[in-house]
N, CA, C and O atoms as CSV, one atom per row, in Angstrom:
chain,resi,resn,atom,element,x,y,z
A,1,UNK,N,N,-25.141,26.394,18.296
A,1,UNK,CA,C,-25.366,25.110,17.627
A,1,UNK,C,C,-24.459,25.032,16.402
A,1,UNK,O,O,-24.345,25.999,15.649
A,2,UNK,N,N,-23.821,23.893,16.202
A,2,UNK,CA,C,-22.911,23.734,15.072
A,2,UNK,C,C,-23.692,23.510,13.778
A,2,UNK,O,O,-24.848,23.085,13.795
A,3,UNK,N,N,-23.049,23.798,12.688
A,3,UNK,CA,C,-23.685,23.624,11.385
A,3,UNK,C,C,-23.719,22.145,11.025
A,3,UNK,O,O,-22.691,21.469,11.057
A,4,UNK,N,N,-24.891,21.649,10.687
A,4,UNK,CA,C,-25.023,20.275,10.215
A,4,UNK,C,C,-25.709,20.303,8.860
A,4,UNK,O,O,-26.446,21.230,8.525
A,5,UNK,N,N,-25.438,19.241,8.084
A,5,UNK,CA,C,-25.919,19.212,6.710
A,5,UNK,C,C,-26.515,17.853,6.400
A,5,UNK,O,O,-26.315,16.876,7.121
A,6,UNK,N,N,-27.252,17.826,5.301
A,6,UNK,CA,C,-27.852,16.588,4.800
A,6,UNK,C,C,-27.325,16.365,3.387
A,6,UNK,O,O,-27.223,17.295,2.586
A,7,UNK,N,N,-26.995,15.115,3.105
A,7,UNK,CA,C,-26.502,14.775,1.766
A,7,UNK,C,C,-27.040,13.398,1.412
A,7,UNK,O,O,-26.639,12.398,2.008
A,8,UNK,N,N,-27.936,13.346,0.455
A,8,UNK,CA,C,-28.567,12.076,0.099
A,8,UNK,C,C,-29.326,11.521,1.285
A,8,UNK,O,O,-30.183,12.203,1.847
A,9,UNK,N,N,-29.024,10.296,1.671
A,9,UNK,CA,C,-29.696,9.668,2.809
A,9,UNK,C,C,-29.025,10.014,4.132
A,9,UNK,O,O,-29.534,9.654,5.193
A,10,UNK,N,N,-27.907,10.695,4.086
A,10,UNK,CA,C,-27.128,11.013,5.290
A,10,UNK,C,C,-27.616,12.332,5.889
A,10,UNK,O,O,-27.774,13.332,5.189
A,11,UNK,N,N,-27.849,12.308,7.196
A,11,UNK,CA,C,-28.349,13.503,7.883
A,11,UNK,C,C,-27.409,13.870,9.022
A,11,UNK,O,O,-26.599,13.059,9.470
A,12,UNK,N,N,-27.535,15.106,9.478
A,12,UNK,CA,C,-26.748,15.616,10.606
A,12,UNK,C,C,-25.245,15.447,10.394
A,12,UNK,O,O,-24.517,15.023,11.291
A,13,UNK,N,N,-24.807,15.786,9.197
A,13,UNK,CA,C,-23.388,15.658,8.870
A,13,UNK,C,C,-22.623,16.908,9.295
A,13,UNK,O,O,-23.074,18.030,9.070
A,14,UNK,N,N,-21.491,16.706,9.897
A,14,UNK,CA,C,-20.581,17.811,10.179
A,14,UNK,C,C,-19.979,18.247,8.840
A,14,UNK,O,O,-19.999,17.479,7.878
A,15,UNK,N,N,-19.444,19.469,8.767
A,15,UNK,CA,C,-18.862,19.915,7.494
A,15,UNK,C,C,-17.813,18.948,6.919
A,15,UNK,O,O,-17.794,18.717,5.710
A,16,UNK,N,N,-16.957,18.391,7.753
A,16,UNK,CA,C,-15.927,17.459,7.262
A,16,UNK,C,C,-16.559,16.179,6.709
A,16,UNK,O,O,-16.092,15.632,5.711
A,17,UNK,N,N,-17.611,15.713,7.357
A,17,UNK,CA,C,-18.308,14.520,6.878
A,17,UNK,C,C,-18.980,14.789,5.531
A,17,UNK,O,O,-18.935,13.950,4.630
A,18,UNK,N,N,-19.601,15.959,5.399
A,18,UNK,CA,C,-20.214,16.332,4.126
A,18,UNK,C,C,-19.165,16.379,3.025
A,18,UNK,O,O,-19.384,15.856,1.932
A,19,UNK,N,N,-18.033,17.000,3.308
A,19,UNK,CA,C,-16.946,17.083,2.327
A,19,UNK,C,C,-16.502,15.682,1.901
A,19,UNK,O,O,-16.266,15.430,0.719
A,20,UNK,N,N,-16.390,14.773,2.875
A,20,UNK,CA,C,-15.994,13.393,2.572
A,20,UNK,C,C,-16.993,12.725,1.634
A,20,UNK,O,O,-16.585,12.116,0.645
A,21,UNK,N,N,-18.279,12.820,1.914
A,21,UNK,CA,C,-19.290,12.179,1.065
A,21,UNK,C,C,-19.303,12.770,-0.346
A,21,UNK,O,O,-19.485,12.047,-1.326
A,22,UNK,N,N,-19.111,14.077,-0.442
A,22,UNK,CA,C,-19.045,14.706,-1.769
A,22,UNK,C,C,-17.803,14.211,-2.518
A,22,UNK,O,O,-17.879,13.911,-3.710
A,23,UNK,N,N,-16.662,14.124,-1.827
A,23,UNK,CA,C,-15.425,13.656,-2.462
A,23,UNK,C,C,-15.569,12.223,-2.963
A,23,UNK,O,O,-15.102,11.894,-4.054
A,24,UNK,N,N,-16.209,11.376,-2.176
A,24,UNK,CA,C,-16.420,9.981,-2.601
A,24,UNK,C,C,-17.287,9.941,-3.858
A,24,UNK,O,O,-16.988,9.214,-4.806
A,25,UNK,N,N,-18.365,10.730,-3.858
A,25,UNK,CA,C,-19.247,10.745,-5.021
A,25,UNK,C,C,-18.517,11.275,-6.257
A,25,UNK,O,O,-18.658,10.714,-7.344
A,26,UNK,N,N,-17.746,12.339,-6.101
A,26,UNK,CA,C,-17.002,12.905,-7.234
A,26,UNK,C,C,-15.970,11.910,-7.759
A,26,UNK,O,O,-15.787,11.791,-8.970
A,27,UNK,N,N,-15.302,11.202,-6.867
A,27,UNK,CA,C,-14.327,10.198,-7.302
A,27,UNK,C,C,-15.019,9.091,-8.084
A,27,UNK,O,O,-14.506,8.644,-9.110
A,28,UNK,N,N,-16.161,8.652,-7.618
A,28,UNK,CA,C,-16.900,7.604,-8.327
A,28,UNK,C,C,-17.345,8.079,-9.705
A,28,UNK,O,O,-17.316,7.313,-10.668
A,29,UNK,N,N,-17.760,9.349,-9.801
A,29,UNK,CA,C,-18.179,9.878,-11.101
A,29,UNK,C,C,-16.997,10.026,-12.055
A,29,UNK,O,O,-17.121,9.770,-13.252
A,30,UNK,N,N,-15.844,10.443,-11.513
A,30,UNK,CA,C,-14.674,10.701,-12.360
A,30,UNK,C,C,-14.006,9.413,-12.830
A,30,UNK,O,O,-13.495,9.341,-13.947
A,31,UNK,N,N,-14.015,8.400,-11.969
A,31,UNK,CA,C,-13.329,7.153,-12.317
A,31,UNK,C,C,-14.138,6.435,-13.382
A,31,UNK,O,O,-15.322,6.146,-13.208
A,32,UNK,N,N,-13.477,6.163,-14.467
A,32,UNK,CA,C,-14.133,5.508,-15.584
A,32,UNK,C,C,-13.077,4.956,-16.516
A,32,UNK,O,O,-11.992,4.576,-16.075
A,33,UNK,N,N,-13.379,4.910,-17.771
A,33,UNK,CA,C,-12.464,4.317,-18.749
A,33,UNK,C,C,-11.133,5.060,-18.801
A,33,UNK,O,O,-10.105,4.437,-19.068
A,34,UNK,N,N,-11.116,6.362,-18.558
A,34,UNK,CA,C,-9.866,7.107,-18.589
A,34,UNK,C,C,-8.883,6.603,-17.551
A,34,UNK,O,O,-7.683,6.536,-17.820
A,35,UNK,N,N,-9.368,6.246,-16.365
A,35,UNK,CA,C,-8.471,5.745,-15.330
A,35,UNK,C,C,-7.898,4.391,-15.708
A,35,UNK,O,O,-6.717,4.127,-15.482
A,36,UNK,N,N,-8.720,3.545,-16.275
A,36,UNK,CA,C,-8.236,2.242,-16.710
A,36,UNK,C,C,-7.156,2.430,-17.771
A,36,UNK,O,O,-6.123,1.762,-17.739
A,37,UNK,N,N,-7.400,3.342,-18.708
A,37,UNK,CA,C,-6.405,3.602,-19.747
A,37,UNK,C,C,-5.115,4.135,-19.149
A,37,UNK,O,O,-4.024,3.735,-19.555
A,38,UNK,N,N,-5.239,5.040,-18.185
A,38,UNK,CA,C,-4.049,5.607,-17.553
A,38,UNK,C,C,-3.213,4.549,-16.865
A,38,UNK,O,O,-1.991,4.525,-17.010
A,39,UNK,N,N,-3.871,3.668,-16.112
A,39,UNK,CA,C,-3.151,2.595,-15.429
A,39,UNK,C,C,-2.503,1.653,-16.444
A,39,UNK,O,O,-1.363,1.231,-16.254
A,40,UNK,N,N,-3.211,1.326,-17.504
A,40,UNK,CA,C,-2.648,0.452,-18.540
A,40,UNK,C,C,-1.416,1.090,-19.162
A,40,UNK,O,O,-0.409,0.415,-19.374
A,41,UNK,N,N,-1.488,2.396,-19.459
A,41,UNK,CA,C,-0.337,3.072,-20.056
A,41,UNK,C,C,0.848,3.104,-19.107
A,41,UNK,O,O,1.987,2.918,-19.533
A,42,UNK,N,N,0.594,3.338,-17.826
A,42,UNK,CA,C,1.682,3.340,-16.845
A,42,UNK,C,C,2.315,1.956,-16.757
A,42,UNK,O,O,3.539,1.829,-16.794
A,43,UNK,N,N,1.491,0.924,-16.640
A,43,UNK,CA,C,2.020,-0.437,-16.529
A,43,UNK,C,C,2.717,-0.888,-17.811
A,43,UNK,O,O,3.687,-1.644,-17.754
A,44,UNK,N,N,2.234,-0.433,-18.962
A,44,UNK,CA,C,2.878,-0.790,-20.230
A,44,UNK,C,C,4.290,-0.222,-20.303
A,44,UNK,O,O,5.138,-0.762,-21.013
A,45,UNK,N,N,4.547,0.852,-19.582
A,45,UNK,CA,C,5.862,1.463,-19.584
A,45,UNK,C,C,6.792,0.960,-18.501
A,45,UNK,O,O,7.940,1.399,-18.422
A,46,UNK,N,N,6.317,0.041,-17.657
A,46,UNK,CA,C,7.146,-0.480,-16.570
A,46,UNK,C,C,8.142,-1.510,-17.127
A,46,UNK,O,O,7.738,-2.409,-17.864
A,47,UNK,N,N,9.427,-1.394,-16.789
A,47,UNK,CA,C,10.448,-2.298,-17.358
A,47,UNK,C,C,10.411,-3.688,-16.725
A,47,UNK,O,O,11.254,-4.011,-15.887
A,48,UNK,N,N,9.446,-4.504,-17.119
A,48,UNK,CA,C,9.268,-5.820,-16.502
A,48,UNK,C,C,9.775,-6.977,-17.359
A,48,UNK,O,O,9.868,-8.107,-16.879
A,49,UNK,N,N,10.099,-6.707,-18.608
A,49,UNK,CA,C,10.568,-7.773,-19.491
A,49,UNK,C,C,12.092,-7.873,-19.448
A,49,UNK,O,O,12.775,-6.850,-19.399
A,50,UNK,N,N,12.627,-9.080,-19.464
A,50,UNK,CA,C,14.082,-9.219,-19.461
A,50,UNK,C,C,14.676,-8.699,-20.773
A,50,UNK,O,O,14.021,-8.728,-21.816
A,51,UNK,N,N,15.902,-8.231,-20.709
A,51,UNK,CA,C,16.567,-7.697,-21.889
A,51,UNK,C,C,18.054,-8.008,-21.821
A,51,UNK,O,O,18.538,-8.608,-20.862
A,52,UNK,N,N,18.759,-7.590,-22.847
A,52,UNK,CA,C,20.205,-7.798,-22.908
A,52,UNK,C,C,20.899,-7.067,-21.764
A,52,UNK,O,O,20.292,-6.253,-21.068
A,53,UNK,N,N,22.166,-7.370,-21.587
A,53,UNK,CA,C,22.972,-6.667,-20.588
A,53,UNK,C,C,23.097,-5.198,-20.974
A,53,UNK,O,O,23.292,-4.884,-22.149
A,54,UNK,N,N,22.986,-4.295,-20.004
A,54,UNK,CA,C,23.078,-2.864,-20.272
A,54,UNK,C,C,24.255,-2.274,-19.504
A,54,UNK,O,O,24.802,-2.896,-18.594
A,55,UNK,N,N,24.627,-1.067,-19.891
A,55,UNK,CA,C,25.687,-0.364,-19.201
A,55,UNK,C,C,25.255,-0.050,-17.774
A,55,UNK,O,O,24.061,-0.001,-17.481
A,56,UNK,N,N,26.236,0.164,-16.875
A,56,UNK,CA,C,25.928,0.525,-15.494
A,56,UNK,C,C,25.129,1.809,-15.441
A,56,UNK,O,O,25.384,2.736,-16.210
A,57,UNK,N,N,24.156,1.872,-14.534
A,57,UNK,CA,C,23.332,3.065,-14.399
A,57,UNK,C,C,22.087,3.057,-15.277
A,57,UNK,O,O,21.223,3.921,-15.129
A,58,UNK,N,N,21.984,2.092,-16.188
A,58,UNK,CA,C,20.802,2.014,-17.056
A,58,UNK,C,C,19.689,1.273,-16.317
A,58,UNK,O,O,19.954,0.472,-15.420
A,59,UNK,N,N,18.454,1.545,-16.697
A,59,UNK,CA,C,17.313,0.839,-16.115
A,59,UNK,C,C,17.347,-0.609,-16.576
A,59,UNK,O,O,17.460,-0.885,-17.771
A,60,UNK,N,N,17.249,-1.537,-15.620
A,60,UNK,CA,C,17.254,-2.960,-15.971
A,60,UNK,C,C,15.900,-3.337,-16.567
A,60,UNK,O,O,14.859,-2.858,-16.115
A,61,UNK,N,N,15.923,-4.200,-17.588
A,61,UNK,CA,C,14.698,-4.664,-18.221
A,61,UNK,C,C,14.187,-3.689,-19.266
A,61,UNK,O,O,14.752,-2.616,-19.479
A,62,UNK,N,N,13.103,-4.092,-19.909
A,62,UNK,CA,C,12.447,-3.238,-20.897
A,62,UNK,C,C,10.946,-3.375,-20.721
A,62,UNK,O,O,10.480,-4.277,-20.024
A,63,UNK,N,N,10.195,-2.500,-21.338
A,63,UNK,CA,C,8.745,-2.486,-21.151
A,63,UNK,C,C,8.014,-3.026,-22.372
A,63,UNK,O,O,8.573,-3.114,-23.465
A,64,UNK,N,N,6.762,-3.382,-22.161
A,64,UNK,CA,C,5.894,-3.805,-23.262
A,64,UNK,C,C,5.761,-2.655,-24.257
A,64,UNK,O,O,5.791,-2.878,-25.467
A,65,UNK,N,N,5.614,-1.428,-23.757
A,65,UNK,CA,C,5.498,-0.273,-24.644
A,65,UNK,C,C,6.730,-0.114,-25.515
A,65,UNK,O,O,6.618,0.211,-26.697
A,66,UNK,N,N,7.900,-0.340,-24.945
A,66,UNK,CA,C,9.145,-0.217,-25.698
A,66,UNK,C,C,9.239,-1.293,-26.772
A,66,UNK,O,O,9.586,-1.004,-27.917
A,67,UNK,N,N,8.930,-2.524,-26.407
A,67,UNK,CA,C,8.997,-3.626,-27.372
A,67,UNK,C,C,8.020,-3.394,-28.517
A,67,UNK,O,O,8.372,-3.572,-29.684
A,68,UNK,N,N,6.792,-2.996,-28.187
A,68,UNK,CA,C,5.780,-2.778,-29.224
A,68,UNK,C,C,6.145,-1.588,-30.118
A,68,UNK,O,O,6.009,-1.669,-31.339
A,69,UNK,N,N,6.599,-0.502,-29.530
A,69,UNK,CA,C,6.922,0.671,-30.348
A,69,UNK,C,C,8.129,0.405,-31.236
A,69,UNK,O,O,8.186,0.906,-32.359
A,70,UNK,N,N,9.091,-0.370,-30.758
A,70,UNK,CA,C,10.261,-0.697,-31.584
A,70,UNK,C,C,9.863,-1.568,-32.783
A,70,UNK,O,O,10.485,-1.503,-33.844
A,71,UNK,N,N,8.822,-2.381,-32.598
A,71,UNK,CA,C,8.402,-3.220,-33.726
A,71,UNK,C,C,7.526,-2.447,-34.716
A,71,UNK,O,O,7.438,-2.824,-35.884
A,72,UNK,N,N,6.881,-1.372,-34.261
A,72,UNK,CA,C,5.984,-0.613,-35.134
A,72,UNK,C,C,6.636,0.605,-35.788
A,72,UNK,O,O,6.349,0.913,-36.944
A,73,UNK,N,N,7.501,1.289,-35.066
A,73,UNK,CA,C,8.076,2.556,-35.545
A,73,UNK,C,C,9.578,2.398,-35.747
A,73,UNK,O,O,10.336,2.334,-34.778
A,74,UNK,N,N,10.002,2.338,-36.989
A,74,UNK,CA,C,11.417,2.126,-37.287
A,74,UNK,C,C,12.114,3.393,-37.792
A,74,UNK,O,O,13.258,3.326,-38.242
A,75,UNK,N,N,11.458,4.518,-37.725
A,75,UNK,CA,C,12.008,5.764,-38.242
A,75,UNK,C,C,13.062,6.335,-37.290
A,75,UNK,O,O,12.875,6.327,-36.074
A,76,UNK,N,N,14.159,6.823,-37.845
A,76,UNK,CA,C,15.209,7.465,-37.060
A,76,UNK,C,C,15.507,8.840,-37.632
A,76,UNK,O,O,15.558,9.024,-38.848
A,77,UNK,N,N,15.702,9.801,-36.744
A,77,UNK,CA,C,16.096,11.145,-37.147
A,77,UNK,C,C,17.613,11.186,-37.347
A,77,UNK,O,O,18.321,10.279,-36.909
A,78,UNK,N,N,18.104,12.215,-37.996
A,78,UNK,CA,C,19.551,12.333,-38.230
A,78,UNK,C,C,20.297,12.684,-36.947
A,78,UNK,O,O,21.452,12.301,-36.761
A,79,UNK,N,N,19.612,13.425,-36.058
A,79,UNK,CA,C,20.240,13.815,-34.793
A,79,UNK,C,C,19.363,13.400,-33.622
A,79,UNK,O,O,18.152,13.229,-33.767
A,80,UNK,N,N,19.983,13.241,-32.465
A,80,UNK,CA,C,19.240,12.902,-31.250
A,80,UNK,C,C,18.614,14.167,-30.684
A,80,UNK,O,O,19.289,14.947,-30.013
A,81,UNK,N,N,17.331,14.374,-30.949
A,81,UNK,CA,C,16.632,15.581,-30.496
A,81,UNK,C,C,15.347,15.269,-29.716
A,81,UNK,O,O,14.739,16.182,-29.156
A,82,UNK,N,N,14.931,14.020,-29.669
A,82,UNK,CA,C,13.693,13.656,-28.977
A,82,UNK,C,C,13.991,13.374,-27.501
A,82,UNK,O,O,14.766,12.468,-27.196
A,83,UNK,N,N,13.384,14.140,-26.574
A,83,UNK,CA,C,13.672,13.949,-25.149
A,83,UNK,C,C,12.923,12.749,-24.576
A,83,UNK,O,O,11.741,12.550,-24.856
A,84,UNK,N,N,13.624,11.955,-23.772
A,84,UNK,CA,C,13.003,10.800,-23.125
A,84,UNK,C,C,13.458,10.719,-21.674
A,84,UNK,O,O,14.458,11.321,-21.282
A,85,UNK,N,N,12.696,9.958,-20.884
A,85,UNK,CA,C,13.020,9.705,-19.489
A,85,UNK,C,C,12.918,8.214,-19.228
A,85,UNK,O,O,12.073,7.529,-19.805
A,86,UNK,N,N,13.782,7.718,-18.358
A,86,UNK,CA,C,13.701,6.344,-17.874
A,86,UNK,C,C,13.636,6.410,-16.352
A,86,UNK,O,O,13.774,7.487,-15.773
A,87,UNK,N,N,13.429,5.275,-15.704
A,87,UNK,CA,C,13.414,5.287,-14.242
A,87,UNK,C,C,14.735,5.818,-13.686
A,87,UNK,O,O,14.743,6.612,-12.746
A,88,UNK,N,N,15.842,5.381,-14.266
A,88,UNK,CA,C,17.149,5.835,-13.790
A,88,UNK,C,C,17.385,7.310,-14.090
A,88,UNK,O,O,17.932,8.029,-13.255
A,89,UNK,N,N,16.981,7.768,-15.268
A,89,UNK,CA,C,17.228,9.178,-15.604
A,89,UNK,C,C,16.364,10.109,-14.760
A,89,UNK,O,O,16.767,11.237,-14.478
A,90,UNK,N,N,15.186,9.654,-14.356
A,90,UNK,CA,C,14.339,10.465,-13.477
A,90,UNK,C,C,15.014,10.609,-12.119
A,90,UNK,O,O,15.003,11.691,-11.533
A,91,UNK,N,N,15.603,9.524,-11.616
A,91,UNK,CA,C,16.278,9.566,-10.316
A,91,UNK,C,C,17.453,10.535,-10.319
A,91,UNK,O,O,17.749,11.160,-9.301
A,92,UNK,N,N,18.118,10.659,-11.454
A,92,UNK,CA,C,19.286,11.552,-11.532
A,92,UNK,C,C,18.937,12.892,-12.185
A,92,UNK,O,O,19.833,13.672,-12.509
A,93,UNK,N,N,17.646,13.163,-12.381
A,93,UNK,CA,C,17.176,14.427,-12.980
A,93,UNK,C,C,17.872,14.709,-14.303
A,93,UNK,O,O,18.428,15.788,-14.510
A,94,UNK,N,N,17.832,13.733,-15.188
A,94,UNK,CA,C,18.532,13.871,-16.459
A,94,UNK,C,C,17.605,13.424,-17.584
A,94,UNK,O,O,16.921,12.407,-17.478
A,95,UNK,N,N,17.596,14.201,-18.659
A,95,UNK,CA,C,16.813,13.874,-19.849
A,95,UNK,C,C,17.751,13.219,-20.855
A,95,UNK,O,O,18.867,13.688,-21.077
A,96,UNK,N,N,17.289,12.133,-21.457
A,96,UNK,CA,C,18.075,11.420,-22.459
A,96,UNK,C,C,17.513,11.769,-23.833
A,96,UNK,O,O,16.313,11.626,-24.067
A,97,UNK,N,N,18.357,12.215,-24.725
A,97,UNK,CA,C,17.929,12.514,-26.096
A,97,UNK,C,C,18.124,11.280,-26.967
A,97,UNK,O,O,19.125,10.573,-26.846
A,98,UNK,N,N,17.168,11.032,-27.836
A,98,UNK,CA,C,17.265,9.909,-28.761
A,98,UNK,C,C,16.886,10.374,-30.160
A,98,UNK,O,O,16.209,11.388,-30.326
A,99,UNK,N,N,17.322,9.636,-31.145
A,99,UNK,CA,C,16.928,9.936,-32.520
A,99,UNK,C,C,15.922,8.916,-33.036
A,99,UNK,O,O,15.394,9.059,-34.139
A,100,UNK,N,N,15.658,7.888,-32.236
A,100,UNK,CA,C,14.745,6.826,-32.648
A,100,UNK,C,C,13.316,7.132,-32.185
A,100,UNK,O,O,13.057,7.270,-30.990
A,101,UNK,N,N,12.408,7.232,-33.134
A,101,UNK,CA,C,11.007,7.513,-32.841
A,101,UNK,C,C,10.409,6.444,-31.932
A,101,UNK,O,O,9.617,6.764,-31.046
A,102,UNK,N,N,10.772,5.193,-32.135
A,102,UNK,CA,C,10.232,4.098,-31.330
A,102,UNK,C,C,10.615,4.241,-29.864
A,102,UNK,O,O,9.792,3.980,-28.988
A,103,UNK,N,N,11.829,4.644,-29.584
A,103,UNK,CA,C,12.272,4.821,-28.200
A,103,UNK,C,C,11.495,5.979,-27.564
A,103,UNK,O,O,11.035,5.878,-26.427
A,104,UNK,N,N,11.356,7.061,-28.301
A,104,UNK,CA,C,10.616,8.220,-27.806
A,104,UNK,C,C,9.179,7.833,-27.453
A,104,UNK,O,O,8.703,8.168,-26.368
A,105,UNK,N,N,8.489,7.139,-28.343
A,105,UNK,CA,C,7.092,6.752,-28.113
A,105,UNK,C,C,6.986,5.763,-26.958
A,105,UNK,O,O,6.122,5.903,-26.093
A,106,UNK,N,N,7.860,4.769,-26.946
A,106,UNK,CA,C,7.828,3.762,-25.880
A,106,UNK,C,C,8.031,4.364,-24.504
A,106,UNK,O,O,7.409,3.927,-23.535
A,107,UNK,N,N,8.901,5.368,-24.409
A,107,UNK,CA,C,9.161,5.992,-23.113
A,107,UNK,C,C,8.130,7.063,-22.767
A,107,UNK,O,O,8.004,7.432,-21.600
A,108,UNK,N,N,7.397,7.568,-23.747
A,108,UNK,CA,C,6.384,8.603,-23.495
A,108,UNK,C,C,5.057,8.006,-23.038
A,108,UNK,O,O,4.281,8.685,-22.365
A,109,UNK,N,N,4.785,6.770,-23.383
A,109,UNK,CA,C,3.494,6.143,-23.074
A,109,UNK,C,C,3.149,6.169,-21.586
A,109,UNK,O,O,2.031,6.561,-21.251
A,110,UNK,N,N,4.044,5.775,-20.671
A,110,UNK,CA,C,3.655,5.848,-19.256
A,110,UNK,C,C,3.446,7.282,-18.784
A,110,UNK,O,O,2.633,7.514,-17.889
A,111,UNK,N,N,4.147,8.237,-19.351
A,111,UNK,CA,C,3.943,9.642,-19.003
A,111,UNK,C,C,2.529,10.095,-19.318
A,111,UNK,O,O,1.925,10.849,-18.556
A,112,UNK,N,N,2.009,9.634,-20.438
A,112,UNK,CA,C,0.623,9.955,-20.802
A,112,UNK,C,C,-0.330,9.377,-19.749
A,112,UNK,O,O,-1.309,10.018,-19.369
A,113,UNK,N,N,-0.037,8.178,-19.291
A,113,UNK,CA,C,-0.861,7.563,-18.242
A,113,UNK,C,C,-0.854,8.375,-16.960
A,113,UNK,O,O,-1.901,8.578,-16.345
A,114,UNK,N,N,0.328,8.844,-16.549
A,114,UNK,CA,C,0.423,9.670,-15.341
A,114,UNK,C,C,-0.341,10.977,-15.515
A,114,UNK,O,O,-0.981,11.447,-14.575
A,115,UNK,N,N,-0.281,11.561,-16.693
A,115,UNK,CA,C,-1.007,12.812,-16.951
A,115,UNK,C,C,-2.514,12.582,-16.842
A,115,UNK,O,O,-3.227,13.397,-16.256
A,116,UNK,N,N,-3.001,11.469,-17.406
A,116,UNK,CA,C,-4.435,11.169,-17.317
A,116,UNK,C,C,-4.881,11.007,-15.865
A,116,UNK,O,O,-5.927,11.524,-15.472
A,117,UNK,N,N,-4.091,10.291,-15.074
A,117,UNK,CA,C,-4.465,10.092,-13.672
A,117,UNK,C,C,-4.355,11.385,-12.864
A,117,UNK,O,O,-5.177,11.633,-11.981
A,118,UNK,N,N,-3.357,12.202,-13.154
A,118,UNK,CA,C,-3.215,13.485,-12.465
A,118,UNK,C,C,-4.391,14.401,-12.791
A,118,UNK,O,O,-4.910,15.100,-11.921
A,119,UNK,N,N,-4.804,14.387,-14.061
A,119,UNK,CA,C,-5.964,15.189,-14.451
A,119,UNK,C,C,-7.216,14.744,-13.699
A,119,UNK,O,O,-7.999,15.577,-13.241
A,120,UNK,N,N,-7.401,13.444,-13.574
A,120,UNK,CA,C,-8.570,12.946,-12.849
A,120,UNK,C,C,-8.522,13.363,-11.381
A,120,UNK,O,O,-9.540,13.770,-10.822
A,121,UNK,N,N,-7.348,13.264,-10.750
A,121,UNK,CA,C,-7.215,13.671,-9.348
A,121,UNK,C,C,-7.525,15.159,-9.195
A,121,UNK,O,O,-8.196,15.558,-8.243
A,122,UNK,N,N,-7.042,15.975,-10.122
A,122,UNK,CA,C,-7.318,17.416,-10.083
A,122,UNK,C,C,-8.812,17.679,-10.230
A,122,UNK,O,O,-9.369,18.501,-9.502
A,123,UNK,N,N,-9.457,16.999,-11.151
A,123,UNK,CA,C,-10.888,17.205,-11.385
A,123,UNK,C,C,-11.713,16.765,-10.167
A,123,UNK,O,O,-12.690,17.426,-9.815
A,124,UNK,N,N,-11.333,15.673,-9.532
A,124,UNK,CA,C,-12.049,15.215,-8.335
A,124,UNK,C,C,-11.945,16.276,-7.247
A,124,UNK,O,O,-12.950,16.635,-6.633
A,125,UNK,N,N,-10.740,16.781,-7.004
A,125,UNK,CA,C,-10.548,17.786,-5.958
A,125,UNK,C,C,-11.295,19.073,-6.283
A,125,UNK,O,O,-11.968,19.634,-5.418
A,126,UNK,N,N,-11.185,19.539,-7.508
A,126,UNK,CA,C,-11.843,20.785,-7.911
A,126,UNK,C,C,-13.357,20.667,-7.807
A,126,UNK,O,O,-14.013,21.542,-7.242
A,127,UNK,N,N,-13.909,19.595,-8.345
A,127,UNK,CA,C,-15.366,19.411,-8.313
A,127,UNK,C,C,-15.886,19.233,-6.889
A,127,UNK,O,O,-16.974,19.706,-6.559
A,128,UNK,N,N,-15.110,18.553,-6.046
A,128,UNK,CA,C,-15.521,18.355,-4.657
A,128,UNK,C,C,-15.612,19.690,-3.931
A,128,UNK,O,O,-16.620,19.982,-3.287
A,129,UNK,N,N,-14.570,20.497,-4.034
A,129,UNK,CA,C,-14.562,21.795,-3.347
A,129,UNK,C,C,-15.683,22.690,-3.887
A,129,UNK,O,O,-16.372,23.349,-3.109
A,130,UNK,N,N,-15.867,22.719,-5.190
A,130,UNK,CA,C,-16.915,23.561,-5.787
A,130,UNK,C,C,-18.297,23.146,-5.290
A,130,UNK,O,O,-19.091,23.985,-4.865
A,131,UNK,N,N,-18.575,21.850,-5.346
A,131,UNK,CA,C,-19.896,21.367,-4.929
A,131,UNK,C,C,-20.110,21.586,-3.427
A,131,UNK,O,O,-21.188,22.001,-3.001
A,132,UNK,N,N,-19.081,21.304,-2.634
A,132,UNK,CA,C,-19.162,21.488,-1.187
A,132,UNK,C,C,-19.445,22.956,-0.860
A,132,UNK,O,O,-20.341,23.258,-0.072
A,133,UNK,N,N,-18.686,23.860,-1.461
A,133,UNK,CA,C,-18.845,25.289,-1.170
A,133,UNK,C,C,-20.221,25.818,-1.564
A,133,UNK,O,O,-20.710,26.768,-0.952
A,134,UNK,N,N,-20.853,25.225,-2.570
A,134,UNK,CA,C,-22.206,25.639,-2.953
A,134,UNK,C,C,-23.242,25.200,-1.928
A,134,UNK,O,O,-24.321,25.786,-1.842
A,135,UNK,N,N,-22.918,24.167,-1.147
A,135,UNK,CA,C,-23.909,23.590,-0.231
A,135,UNK,C,C,-23.806,24.098,1.201
A,135,UNK,O,O,-24.772,23.990,1.956
A,136,UNK,N,N,-22.669,24.645,1.593
A,136,UNK,CA,C,-22.460,24.959,3.001
A,136,UNK,C,C,-22.599,26.453,3.288
A,136,UNK,O,O,-22.605,27.285,2.381
A,137,UNK,N,N,-22.709,26.759,4.563
A,137,UNK,CA,C,-22.751,28.146,5.004
A,137,UNK,C,C,-21.376,28.776,4.835
A,137,UNK,O,O,-20.370,28.074,4.736
A,138,UNK,N,N,-21.339,30.090,4.804
A,138,UNK,CA,C,-20.097,30.825,4.517
A,138,UNK,C,C,-18.965,30.431,5.466
A,138,UNK,O,O,-17.818,30.302,5.036
A,139,UNK,N,N,-19.269,30.241,6.738
A,139,UNK,CA,C,-18.195,29.937,7.702
A,139,UNK,C,C,-17.619,28.529,7.549
A,139,UNK,O,O,-16.569,28.236,8.121
A,140,UNK,N,N,-18.283,27.651,6.791
A,140,UNK,CA,C,-17.797,26.289,6.586
A,140,UNK,C,C,-17.118,26.091,5.233
A,140,UNK,O,O,-16.653,24.992,4.933
A,141,UNK,N,N,-17.055,27.133,4.417
A,141,UNK,CA,C,-16.494,27.013,3.064
A,141,UNK,C,C,-14.996,26.745,3.097
A,141,UNK,O,O,-14.277,27.167,4.003
A,142,UNK,N,N,-14.564,26.033,2.082
A,142,UNK,CA,C,-13.136,25.776,1.868
A,142,UNK,C,C,-12.642,26.810,0.867
A,142,UNK,O,O,-13.258,27.008,-0.180
A,143,UNK,N,N,-11.540,27.464,1.183
A,143,UNK,CA,C,-11.026,28.507,0.294
A,143,UNK,C,C,-10.109,27.954,-0.739
A,143,UNK,O,O,-9.589,28.701,-1.568
């Protein structure tokens, strides 16, 4: 006889079905204000606003994060030491150094959003496997 499990109102669940229900519950618990913030930060960094003509190979447009940070942070360093990434520089695996704090902050904002969402995905997966493994027989555990 195969191993079957019960989870909440669900009965006679196969191990894969149990894992699915646990994953759904963990995702629902994890998704909250942090995910909304992460998505907002990612979208704020998307180059959707029109801008001046740029050199070839540059990312077309500018982002809300860039416009806002340029208006708030006017400090410049003496040398270009702050690492930044753009859509184009990511495609060519190249880091752009800047001396302007506003550029650094504007380009870092979507990265923070991606980190928040990646952390949530990691926590959902980790919590799902942990909870599932506590509930199932040894032969059904995920390693």
